[in-house]
C-alpha positions, 0 to 999 in steps of 0.5 A: 314270343314263341308261346304267343305264336303257337296260340295265335290265330291265322290272322294279321296278329300272327303276321305281326308276331312272326315279323317280330320274331324275324326282327329279333334274329336280324343281326345275329342269325339271318337264316332264322330271320329269313325262315320266319319272314317266309312264313310271314309271306305265306300267311300275308298272301293267304290273308291278302294283307298288303301291310304284311307283304310290305313288312316282309319285303322291307325286312327281307331287304335288310337281311339280304343287304346285311348278308351282302346279297345286294341284287336280291336285296334291290329286287325285294326293296323295289317291291317294298317301295311299290307296296308302300306307294300302294298303301299311300304310307309316307314313312314306309316310302321314305324308309325304302327310298333310303334303304335302296339308296344305301344298297346302291352305294354298296353296288357302286351305282352311286348315281342311283344312290343319289337319285333315291336319296334326293327323292326321299329328301324331296318327299320328307320336306313336303311332309311333317315326318321331321324325325326322319329328316336327319337320317335322310340328309345323311343318306344324301351326304353319303351319295355325294361322298361316293361321287367324290363331292366331299364339300357337298357331303360335309354340308349335308352331314352338318344338316343331318346333325342340325336336324337331329338337334331340332327334331331328334329321331336319328339313332345312328348319329355315329354314322353321321360323324363317321361320314364327316370324318371320311370327307375330311380325310379325303380333303387331306385333313386327317386331324379333323377326320380323327376328331369326328371318328372318335365322336362317331365311336362314342355315339355308336357305342351309346346306341349299340351300333356294332356295324358302324363301330366296326367300320369306323375302326377301319377308317381310323386304321387308315389314318394311323397307317398314314401317320406310321403309327403302326401299333395303334393301327394294329390295336384298332384293326383288331377291335374292328375284327372282333366286332365284325365276326359278330355281324355275319357281313362278309364285306365288313369281315373281309375289310377288317381282316385286310386291315389286320393283315396290313397292320401285322405286315407293317409291324413285321409280323408276316405269319399273322399277316398272311393268315388274316389276308388268306382268310380275307381272300377266301371271303372276298372270292366267295362273295365277289367283293371286288374292292376287298379282292384287289386290296387283299391281293395287293397286301398278299403281294407285299407279304409274299415278297417279304417272305422271299416268295416272289412267284406268289408275290408276282401272281398276287400283284398281277391279280390286283392290277387286273381287278383294278383295271377290268370289271371282273366277274365270277367266271373270270375268277374261276378261270384264274383258279383253273389256270393256277391249278394247271400251272402247278401240274407238270404234265400240262406245263407246255400247254400252260406256257402257251396259254400264258404267252397268248394271254400276255400278248393279248394283254400287251395288245390291249394295253397298247390299244387302250393307251393309244385310245386314252392318249388320243382322247386326252390330246383331242380333249386338250385341243378342244378345251384350248379352243373353247377357252380361247373362244370364251376369252375372245367373246369376253374381251368383245363384251368388255369392249362393248360395255366400255364403249357404251359406258363411254357414250353414256358418260359423254351424254351425261357430261354434255347434258350437265354442261348444257344444264349448267350453261342454261342455268347460268344464262337464266340466272345471270342474264334473263334474271338480271334483265327481269330484275332491272325491268322490275326496278324501272317499273317501281321507279316509274310508279312514283312518277306517274299519275294513274287512275285507280283501275290502271294503278291496280293493273300496274300492281298486278303486272309487277306481281306477275313479274315477281312470279316470273323471276321466282319461276325463272330462279326455280328452273335455274336452281333445278338445272344446277342447284347452287347448294350442290356446287357450294355445299355438296351432295348431302345439303343439296338433297336436303334442300331439294326434299325441303322444297318439295315439302314446302310445295305441299305436293308430297311430304318427304322424310330425308335421312342421310347416314355418313353423308355429312363427312362423305367426299364425292367428286362433283360429277358423281354427286350431280349424277346421284342428285339427278337419280334422286330428283328423277325418282321423286318426280316419278313419285309425284307424277305417278304414285298418288303418294302422300309420304316418301322416304329418301335415305342416302348412305356411304360406306367405303366406295359405295353410296346406297340410295333408297326411295320409298313411297306409300303410293298405289304401287304397280307391276314391276314387269312393266319396267322391262319394256318401259320407254319413258325418258325418265326411267331410261335416264335413271338406268343410264346413270346407274350403269354409268356408275357401275351400280345396281338397281332394284325395284320392288312394288305391289299394288296398294303396297307402295314402291321401294327403289334401292340403288347401290353406286360405286363411287371414287373419292376425289 
């Protein structure tokens, strides 16, 4: 490649060769990689080669990120993202959104990590770049993990694995399985976590992903420590350290050294523990790695206490506590180092004691103020939450009472209506029906005893025919008011008869289907309500739908009766139902609400209408 570089001209081809050289040094010699990348930038500026500039910033971002220089990496990443959008290159934009999200993860700005990850997810779902979908889902999973939303993290990890099965393209499946393990560990499921960590190691080794493998060993060490399996913890920690020394990542190296030191401490090897923890502290202090500093000082306090060096133990513990409570910076670390040096000097002993006393007084005052503020905040929050909870419960009770009142009123109206229908049906059938039948009988008797002209005889016959029609119409009305079949034979038979009556009338062809209704037991009040709903729905079809065919399907499962009425009519815009004032539609809604049911209407112009009703019923 160096030969190609020497032979190359000052054009874009030489830029690509330089990029390839930088890439070859990316993981094992970042300084050489940055050297070639600077040549890429100079040449791309000269040639006004936007793609070359993008590639420069993309690879610089990765190298700086690997070295732990996160703020510089973010600046370069934002520049790369801007150039990707100028180029209208979706793959470039996706890559930088993902990289920036991961870098913000390392800086602890997890809300920004999630924002960039969701942007990349929205972008890829609008494109055909499906091979990158698995990696992007994994970025979203990591963001949710850092925000302590572990179930959401597991959900997106599984989406990532599913996307890789469908589209491929994820060379870092070990990291996805590692994220699953971390989430399960946080959910206190160590067995599941260890299971996924072992798969993650296999996948990382398969793809030569040394970064992931080193980190996973560290996570496994935590599980072995929690199980008191300190020998396994030490073995896995040294495996992590061996890989970390190859990576030139101060963060991963400090973390691995911390794990080794902790494992040696737990295995009662204090000398080895102290050696490794001091190296971890040196790296963490150099690069201001806050978490590693806190953890390393904590372990140092344990090691020193076991050696009987209580002064060092106390100082280390105080530092760990300070780092855990206060967002420290490099100046504070330098001041702490100077104070320690002054403390060791006998000539300035009195001055150090005074400063220490003042610092302790300030710390005590600060803690008192912070504690008081926290206590006041917690108390205020609890009082407010209690007030809001009571207010919510009161409103909920008011809503329940209002609903009960409305249901009681509806029940009374429906029962009154059915009672009145039953009385009118009985009066029509038994009273008026009997009278009309008696009149018909009397007229037929008179017919044999009268002598009439042909015209009068014909008029007499027409009168009797009209009387027959009146009797039939009266019986039909009485039957609609309260079908005898419903009272005598139940809901299924009554609905079947009603549909058959419509078929015989020729107004509409109705296909009645029932599932489990022949054995269903429904109390009469509920059965009447369901019958009225079906009756009103079919009446609406005949009046408004201009349909030729309809289907009525009724089924019962446990305590739920499902009713579906479909037609092949002209359909309509369902939004008109929101302001509908028709009595028929209001009756349907009232009956559904009375039985605490659900009503769903679906229709389109020219596509017919489907009405689905689910009703809660109680067996008698």
